[in-house]
Biopython code that builds the backbone (N, CA, C, O; Angstrom):
import numpy as np
from Bio.PDB.StructureBuilder import StructureBuilder

atoms = [
    (1, "MET", "N", (-4.144, -2.074, 14.048)),
    (1, "MET", "CA", (-4.859, -2.939, 13.189)),
    (1, "MET", "C", (-4.999, -4.363, 13.975)),
    (1, "MET", "O", (-4.080, -4.819, 14.656)),
    (2, "PRO", "N", (-6.228, -4.998, 13.805)),
    (2, "PRO", "CA", (-6.334, -6.229, 14.642)),
    (2, "PRO", "C", (-5.518, -7.337, 14.321)),
    (2, "PRO", "O", (-5.303, -7.567, 13.131)),
    (3, "LEU", "N", (-5.048, -8.031, 15.163)),
    (3, "LEU", "CA", (-4.116, -9.126, 14.899)),
    (3, "LEU", "C", (-4.544, -10.091, 13.839)),
    (3, "LEU", "O", (-3.789, -10.421, 12.925)),
    (4, "GLU", "N", (-5.683, -10.508, 13.965)),
    (4, "GLU", "CA", (-6.342, -11.539, 12.933)),
    (4, "GLU", "C", (-6.050, -11.097, 11.520)),
    (4, "GLU", "O", (-5.673, -11.916, 10.682)),
    (5, "LYS", "N", (-6.223, -9.768, 11.227)),
    (5, "LYS", "CA", (-6.137, -9.187, 9.985)),
    (5, "LYS", "C", (-4.567, -9.050, 9.604)),
    (5, "LYS", "O", (-4.157, -9.234, 8.458)),
    (6, "GLN", "N", (-3.806, -8.734, 10.610)),
    (6, "GLN", "CA", (-2.503, -8.582, 10.369)),
    (6, "GLN", "C", (-1.750, -9.858, 10.044)),
    (6, "GLN", "O", (-0.726, -9.815, 9.361)),
    (7, "ASN", "N", (-2.254, -11.023, 10.536)),
    (7, "ASN", "CA", (-1.660, -12.298, 10.208)),
    (7, "ASN", "C", (-1.941, -12.748, 8.685)),
    (7, "ASN", "O", (-1.269, -13.643, 8.173)),
    (8, "LYS", "N", (-2.922, -12.113, 8.022)),
    (8, "LYS", "CA", (-3.281, -12.489, 6.660)),
    (8, "LYS", "C", (-2.396, -11.789, 5.690)),
    (8, "LYS", "O", (-2.276, -12.211, 4.540)),
    (9, "LEU", "N", (-1.798, -10.770, 6.104)),
    (9, "LEU", "CA", (-0.971, -9.978, 5.188)),
    (9, "LEU", "C", (0.360, -10.648, 4.842)),
    (9, "LEU", "O", (1.016, -11.238, 5.700)),
    (10, "THR", "N", (0.743, -10.544, 3.574)),
    (10, "THR", "CA", (2.196, -11.137, 3.055)),
    (10, "THR", "C", (3.208, -9.975, 3.536)),
    (10, "THR", "O", (2.841, -8.825, 3.773)),
    (11, "PRO", "N", (4.415, -10.399, 3.636)),
    (11, "PRO", "CA", (5.400, -9.353, 3.929)),
    (11, "PRO", "C", (5.288, -8.128, 3.093)),
    (11, "PRO", "O", (5.370, -7.026, 3.637)),
    (12, "SER", "N", (5.111, -8.236, 1.837)),
    (12, "SER", "CA", (4.979, -7.083, 0.891)),
    (12, "SER", "C", (3.866, -6.115, 1.341)),
    (12, "SER", "O", (4.013, -4.895, 1.428)),
    (13, "GLU", "N", (2.763, -6.779, 1.611)),
    (13, "GLU", "CA", (1.461, -6.054, 1.843)),
    (13, "GLU", "C", (1.706, -5.370, 3.221)),
    (13, "GLU", "O", (1.311, -4.217, 3.393)),
    (14, "GLN", "N", (2.364, -6.072, 4.233)),
    (14, "GLN", "CA", (2.607, -5.474, 5.544)),
    (14, "GLN", "C", (3.521, -4.350, 5.408)),
    (14, "GLN", "O", (3.368, -3.321, 6.065)),
    (15, "ALA", "N", (4.505, -4.523, 4.538)),
    (15, "ALA", "CA", (5.438, -3.270, 4.341)),
    (15, "ALA", "C", (4.678, -2.021, 3.696)),
    (15, "ALA", "O", (4.828, -0.887, 4.149)),
    (16, "LEU", "N", (3.868, -2.300, 2.630)),
    (16, "LEU", "CA", (3.028, -1.340, 2.063)),
    (16, "LEU", "C", (2.114, -0.552, 3.139)),
    (16, "LEU", "O", (2.020, 0.673, 3.213)),
    (17, "TRP", "N", (1.450, -1.512, 3.969)),
    (17, "TRP", "CA", (0.591, -0.976, 5.021)),
    (17, "TRP", "C", (1.207, -0.115, 6.000)),
    (17, "TRP", "O", (0.618, 0.870, 6.445)),
    (18, "ASN", "N", (2.435, -0.467, 6.372)),
    (18, "ASN", "CA", (3.264, 0.263, 7.366)),
    (18, "ASN", "C", (3.667, 1.489, 6.751)),
    (18, "ASN", "O", (3.681, 2.511, 7.437)),
    (19, "THR", "N", (3.992, 1.521, 5.568)),
    (19, "THR", "CA", (4.445, 2.815, 4.921)),
    (19, "THR", "C", (3.296, 3.836, 4.727)),
    (19, "THR", "O", (3.419, 5.039, 4.955)),
    (20, "LEU", "N", (2.078, 3.187, 4.247)),
    (20, "LEU", "CA", (0.965, 4.017, 4.257)),
    (20, "LEU", "C", (0.534, 4.618, 5.597)),
    (20, "LEU", "O", (0.125, 5.778, 5.622)),
    (21, "CYS", "N", (0.604, 3.910, 6.672)),
    (21, "CYS", "CA", (0.267, 4.231, 8.026)),
    (21, "CYS", "C", (1.265, 5.275, 8.460)),
    (21, "CYS", "O", (0.842, 6.251, 9.078)),
    (22, "ASP", "N", (2.502, 5.164, 8.204)),
    (22, "ASP", "CA", (3.424, 6.108, 8.691)),
    (22, "ASP", "C", (3.248, 7.474, 7.931)),
    (22, "ASP", "O", (3.595, 8.532, 8.455)),
    (23, "ASN", "N", (2.695, 7.408, 6.678)),
    (23, "ASN", "CA", (2.441, 8.721, 5.965)),
    (23, "ASN", "C", (1.088, 9.060, 5.862)),
    (23, "ASN", "O", (0.721, 9.729, 4.896)),
    (24, "ARG", "N", (0.142, 8.627, 6.881)),
    (24, "ARG", "CA", (-1.398, 8.825, 6.838)),
    (24, "ARG", "C", (-1.628, 10.264, 6.447)),
    (24, "ARG", "O", (-1.121, 11.235, 7.008)),
    (25, "GLY", "N", (-2.493, 10.286, 5.368)),
    (25, "GLY", "CA", (-3.057, 11.595, 4.931)),
    (25, "GLY", "C", (-2.100, 12.346, 3.889)),
    (25, "GLY", "O", (-2.396, 13.440, 3.408)),
    (26, "LYS", "N", (-0.969, 11.677, 3.600)),
    (26, "LYS", "CA", (-0.009, 12.174, 2.600)),
    (26, "LYS", "C", (-0.007, 11.242, 1.456)),
    (26, "LYS", "O", (-0.176, 10.033, 1.614)),
    (27, "ALA", "N", (0.191, 11.817, 0.252)),
    (27, "ALA", "CA", (0.326, 11.029, -0.975)),
    (27, "ALA", "C", (1.713, 10.337, -0.910)),
    (27, "ALA", "O", (2.704, 11.026, -0.669)),
    (28, "VAL", "N", (1.818, 9.026, -1.111)),
    (28, "VAL", "CA", (3.125, 8.325, -1.199)),
    (28, "VAL", "C", (3.431, 7.990, -2.713)),
    (28, "VAL", "O", (2.739, 7.158, -3.299)),
    (29, "PRO", "N", (4.416, 8.608, -3.307)),
    (29, "PRO", "CA", (4.783, 8.271, -4.585)),
    (29, "PRO", "C", (4.918, 6.760, -4.997)),
    (29, "PRO", "O", (5.424, 5.976, -4.194)),
    (30, "ARG", "N", (4.500, 6.347, -6.172)),
    (30, "ARG", "CA", (4.589, 4.969, -6.547)),
    (30, "ARG", "C", (5.991, 4.428, -6.438)),
    (30, "ARG", "O", (6.192, 3.323, -5.934)),
    (31, "GLY", "N", (6.995, 5.207, -6.915)),
    (31, "GLY", "CA", (8.340, 4.754, -6.860)),
    (31, "GLY", "C", (8.841, 4.357, -5.427)),
    (31, "GLY", "O", (9.548, 3.369, -5.228)),
    (32, "GLN", "N", (8.418, 5.202, -4.461)),
    (32, "GLN", "CA", (8.649, 4.959, -2.916)),
    (32, "GLN", "C", (8.121, 3.561, -2.591)),
    (32, "GLN", "O", (8.782, 2.688, -2.030)),
    (33, "LEU", "N", (6.737, 3.435, -3.046)),
    (33, "LEU", "CA", (6.095, 2.127, -2.570)),
    (33, "LEU", "C", (6.626, 1.003, -3.284)),
    (33, "LEU", "O", (6.622, -0.108, -2.753)),
    (34, "LEU", "N", (7.086, 1.186, -4.441)),
    (34, "LEU", "CA", (7.707, -0.002, -5.115)),
    (34, "LEU", "C", (8.935, -0.360, -4.421)),
    (34, "LEU", "O", (9.172, -1.538, -4.155)),
    (35, "ALA", "N", (9.838, 0.708, -4.070)),
    (35, "ALA", "CA", (11.086, 0.505, -3.349)),
    (35, "ALA", "C", (10.892, -0.253, -2.030)),
    (35, "ALA", "O", (11.676, -1.112, -1.625)),
    (36, "VAL", "N", (9.712, 0.165, -1.359)),
    (36, "VAL", "CA", (9.410, -0.571, -0.066)),
    (36, "VAL", "C", (9.243, -2.120, -0.161)),
    (36, "VAL", "O", (9.630, -2.880, 0.728)),
    (37, "VAL", "N", (8.675, -2.497, -1.237)),
    (37, "VAL", "CA", (8.436, -4.025, -1.507)),
    (37, "VAL", "C", (9.626, -4.531, -2.221)),
    (37, "VAL", "O", (9.590, -5.719, -2.542)),
    (38, "GLY", "N", (10.640, -3.864, -2.516)),
    (38, "GLY", "CA", (11.919, -4.378, -3.128)),
    (38, "GLY", "C", (11.901, -4.401, -4.646)),
    (38, "GLY", "O", (12.691, -5.183, -5.176)),
    (39, "TYR", "N", (11.140, -3.682, -5.410)),
    (39, "TYR", "CA", (11.061, -3.575, -6.673)),
    (39, "TYR", "C", (11.850, -2.363, -7.326)),
    (39, "TYR", "O", (11.675, -1.236, -6.862)),
    (40, "PRO", "N", (12.600, -2.540, -8.252)),
    (40, "PRO", "CA", (13.200, -1.341, -8.946)),
    (40, "PRO", "C", (12.162, -0.406, -9.581)),
    (40, "PRO", "O", (11.056, -0.821, -9.928)),
    (41, "ALA", "N", (12.540, 0.821, -9.717)),
    (41, "ALA", "CA", (11.583, 1.835, -10.064)),
    (41, "ALA", "C", (11.025, 1.584, -11.548)),
    (41, "ALA", "O", (9.994, 2.132, -11.936)),
    (42, "GLY", "N", (11.731, 0.775, -12.294)),
    (42, "GLY", "CA", (11.266, 0.558, -13.849)),
    (42, "GLY", "C", (10.305, -0.563, -13.902)),
    (42, "GLY", "O", (9.892, -0.910, -15.009)),
    (43, "VAL", "N", (9.878, -1.207, -12.774)),
    (43, "VAL", "CA", (8.998, -2.366, -12.902)),
    (43, "VAL", "C", (7.635, -1.874, -13.208)),
    (43, "VAL", "O", (7.301, -0.752, -12.825)),
    (44, "SER", "N", (6.780, -2.675, -13.907)),
    (44, "SER", "CA", (5.500, -2.203, -14.216)),
    (44, "SER", "C", (4.707, -1.705, -13.162)),
    (44, "SER", "O", (4.640, -2.411, -12.156)),
    (45, "THR", "N", (4.084, -0.623, -13.179)),
    (45, "THR", "CA", (3.277, -0.022, -12.043)),
    (45, "THR", "C", (1.989, -1.008, -11.778)),
    (45, "THR", "O", (1.369, -0.952, -10.716)),
    (46, "ARG", "N", (1.695, -1.777, -12.676)),
    (46, "ARG", "CA", (0.554, -2.717, -12.478)),
    (46, "ARG", "C", (0.930, -3.580, -11.223)),
    (46, "ARG", "O", (0.050, -3.894, -10.423)),
    (47, "THR", "N", (2.233, -3.964, -11.048)),
    (47, "THR", "CA", (2.572, -4.703, -9.988)),
    (47, "THR", "C", (2.154, -4.180, -8.562)),
    (47, "THR", "O", (1.672, -4.866, -7.661)),
    (48, "LEU", "N", (2.427, -2.861, -8.535)),
    (48, "LEU", "CA", (2.035, -2.135, -7.302)),
    (48, "LEU", "C", (0.404, -2.098, -7.142)),
    (48, "LEU", "O", (-0.146, -2.273, -6.054)),
    (49, "ASP", "N", (-0.262, -1.859, -8.304)),
    (49, "ASP", "CA", (-1.694, -1.949, -8.259)),
    (49, "ASP", "C", (-2.290, -3.150, -7.704)),
    (49, "ASP", "O", (-3.293, -3.091, -6.993)),
    (50, "VAL", "N", (-1.685, -4.281, -8.014)),
    (50, "VAL", "CA", (-2.176, -5.581, -7.625)),
    (50, "VAL", "C", (-1.983, -5.777, -6.165)),
    (50, "VAL", "O", (-2.843, -6.336, -5.485)),
    (51, "HIS", "N", (-0.812, -5.306, -5.646)),
    (51, "HIS", "CA", (-0.483, -5.277, -4.163)),
    (51, "HIS", "C", (-1.557, -4.533, -3.450)),
    (51, "HIS", "O", (-2.183, -5.008, -2.502)),
    (52, "ILE", "N", (-1.748, -3.307, -3.964)),
    (52, "ILE", "CA", (-2.789, -2.436, -3.237)),
    (52, "ILE", "C", (-4.141, -3.034, -3.239)),
    (52, "ILE", "O", (-4.866, -3.028, -2.244)),
    (53, "GLN", "N", (-4.514, -3.627, -4.548)),
    (53, "GLN", "CA", (-5.825, -4.241, -4.471)),
    (53, "GLN", "C", (-5.916, -5.287, -3.586)),
    (53, "GLN", "O", (-6.986, -5.403, -2.990)),
    (54, "HIS", "N", (-4.935, -6.167, -3.337)),
    (54, "HIS", "CA", (-5.012, -7.239, -2.247)),
    (54, "HIS", "C", (-5.141, -6.611, -0.976)),
    (54, "HIS", "O", (-6.001, -6.960, -0.167)),
    (55, "LEU", "N", (-4.262, -5.632, -0.752)),
    (55, "LEU", "CA", (-4.348, -5.008, 0.637)),
    (55, "LEU", "C", (-5.623, -4.454, 0.932)),
    (55, "LEU", "O", (-6.092, -4.659, 2.052)),
    (56, "ARG", "N", (-6.314, -3.724, 0.023)),
    (56, "ARG", "CA", (-7.696, -3.229, 0.224)),
    (56, "ARG", "C", (-8.584, -4.305, 0.536)),
    (56, "ARG", "O", (-9.324, -4.209, 1.515)),
    (57, "ARG", "N", (-8.589, -5.423, -0.268)),
    (57, "ARG", "CA", (-9.456, -6.458, 0.038)),
    (57, "ARG", "C", (-9.319, -7.125, 1.266)),
    (57, "ARG", "O", (-10.334, -7.530, 1.832)),
    (58, "LYS", "N", (-8.004, -7.328, 1.851)),
    (58, "LYS", "CA", (-7.897, -7.968, 3.073)),
    (58, "LYS", "C", (-8.168, -7.083, 4.198)),
    (58, "LYS", "O", (-8.616, -7.568, 5.237)),
    (59, "MET", "N", (-7.947, -5.857, 4.099)),
    (59, "MET", "CA", (-8.105, -4.894, 5.178)),
    (59, "MET", "C", (-9.529, -4.280, 5.319)),
    (59, "MET", "O", (-9.824, -3.612, 6.310)),
    (60, "GLY", "N", (-10.417, -4.522, 4.291)),
    (60, "GLY", "CA", (-11.740, -4.036, 4.243)),
    (60, "GLY", "C", (-11.879, -2.568, 4.428)),
    (60, "GLY", "O", (-11.224, -1.758, 3.773)),
    (61, "GLN", "N", (-12.803, -2.226, 5.393)),
    (61, "GLN", "CA", (-13.081, -0.815, 5.537)),
    (61, "GLN", "C", (-12.016, -0.064, 6.291)),
    (61, "GLN", "O", (-11.966, 1.164, 6.212)),
    (62, "GLU", "N", (-11.179, -0.741, 7.006)),
    (62, "GLU", "CA", (-9.970, -0.161, 7.726)),
    (62, "GLU", "C", (-9.013, 0.444, 6.660)),
    (62, "GLU", "O", (-8.344, 1.445, 6.914)),
    (63, "ALA", "N", (-8.972, -0.149, 5.540)),
    (63, "ALA", "CA", (-8.014, 0.460, 4.587)),
    (63, "ALA", "C", (-8.714, 1.385, 3.604)),
    (63, "ALA", "O", (-9.222, 0.919, 2.583)),
    (64, "ARG", "N", (-8.753, 2.667, 3.881)),
    (64, "ARG", "CA", (-9.117, 3.671, 2.975)),
    (64, "ARG", "C", (-8.063, 4.196, 2.259)),
    (64, "ARG", "O", (-7.655, 5.347, 2.415)),
    (65, "ILE", "N", (-7.600, 3.387, 1.468)),
    (65, "ILE", "CA", (-6.456, 3.686, 0.473)),
    (65, "ILE", "C", (-7.012, 4.288, -0.738)),
    (65, "ILE", "O", (-7.756, 3.679, -1.507)),
    (66, "GLU", "N", (-6.621, 5.534, -0.891)),
    (66, "GLU", "CA", (-6.982, 6.346, -2.156)),
    (66, "GLU", "C", (-5.980, 6.349, -3.093)),
    (66, "GLU", "O", (-4.801, 6.377, -2.740)),
    (67, "THR", "N", (-6.350, 6.319, -4.392)),
    (67, "THR", "CA", (-5.385, 6.540, -5.472)),
    (67, "THR", "C", (-5.366, 7.994, -5.668)),
    (67, "THR", "O", (-6.400, 8.660, -5.721)),
    (68, "VAL", "N", (-4.091, 8.520, -5.783)),
    (68, "VAL", "CA", (-3.738, 9.857, -6.037)),
    (68, "VAL", "C", (-3.192, 9.923, -7.532)),
    (68, "VAL", "O", (-2.093, 9.483, -7.871)),
    (69, "PHE", "N", (-4.018, 10.471, -8.291)),
    (69, "PHE", "CA", (-3.711, 10.480, -9.727)),
    (69, "PHE", "C", (-2.287, 11.000, -10.046)),
    (69, "PHE", "O", (-1.844, 12.027, -9.533)),
    (70, "ARG", "N", (-1.667, 10.316, -10.828)),
    (70, "ARG", "CA", (-0.126, 10.626, -11.252)),
    (70, "ARG", "C", (0.713, 10.689, -10.124)),
    (70, "ARG", "O", (1.811, 11.196, -10.349)),
    (71, "ILE", "N", (0.499, 10.316, -8.975)),
    (71, "ILE", "CA", (1.553, 10.338, -7.908)),
    (71, "ILE", "C", (1.593, 8.943, -7.251)),
    (71, "ILE", "O", (2.633, 8.294, -7.367)),
    (72, "GLY", "N", (0.527, 8.417, -6.555)),
    (72, "GLY", "CA", (0.618, 7.158, -5.906)),
    (72, "GLY", "C", (-0.654, 6.878, -5.168)),
    (72, "GLY", "O", (-1.776, 6.912, -5.674)),
    (73, "TYR", "N", (-0.354, 6.584, -3.862)),
    (73, "TYR", "CA", (-1.520, 6.199, -2.973)),
    (73, "TYR", "C", (-1.416, 6.998, -1.684)),
    (73, "TYR", "O", (-0.332, 7.452, -1.320)),
    (74, "ARG", "N", (-2.692, 7.196, -0.897)),
    (74, "ARG", "CA", (-2.762, 7.831, 0.262)),
    (74, "ARG", "C", (-3.617, 6.998, 1.179)),
    (74, "ARG", "O", (-4.581, 6.415, 0.684)),
    (75, "LEU", "N", (-3.383, 6.891, 2.365)),
    (75, "LEU", "CA", (-4.156, 6.317, 3.479)),
    (75, "LEU", "C", (-5.006, 7.564, 3.905)),
    (75, "LEU", "O", (-4.484, 8.563, 4.400)),
    (76, "ALA", "N", (-6.280, 7.444, 3.691)),
    (76, "ALA", "CA", (-7.067, 8.627, 4.210)),
    (76, "ALA", "C", (-7.130, 8.734, 5.670)),
    (76, "ALA", "O", (-7.105, 7.718, 6.366)),
    (77, "VAL", "N", (-7.211, 9.921, 6.177)),
    (77, "VAL", "CA", (-7.215, 10.165, 7.706)),
    (77, "VAL", "C", (-8.463, 9.782, 8.196)),
    (77, "VAL", "O", (-8.712, 9.883, 9.397)),
]
sb = StructureBuilder()
sb.init_structure("model")
sb.init_model(0)
sb.init_chain("A")
sb.init_seg("    ")
for serial, (resi, resn, name, xyz) in enumerate(atoms, 1):
    if name == "N":
        sb.init_residue(resn, " ", resi, " ")
    sb.init_atom(name, np.array(xyz, "f"), 0.0, 1.0, " ", f" {name:<3s}", serial, name[0])
structure = sb.get_structure()
């Protein structure tokens, strides 16, 4: 990832991005992603949706983050 884009990410967004990159092509469950940013599993899933929305906006075309229905998110290969 280009350094200028990396500097714009919050710590939570960076943690999500790293997790998605480490699991590229695999669906990462919502609960796992929530844990990465320090939220307990019972937190509203909308919290994660907003983090992903910000990450998609900041990363642009580089972030081909797909929503995996009833599972979580996946970074496309």
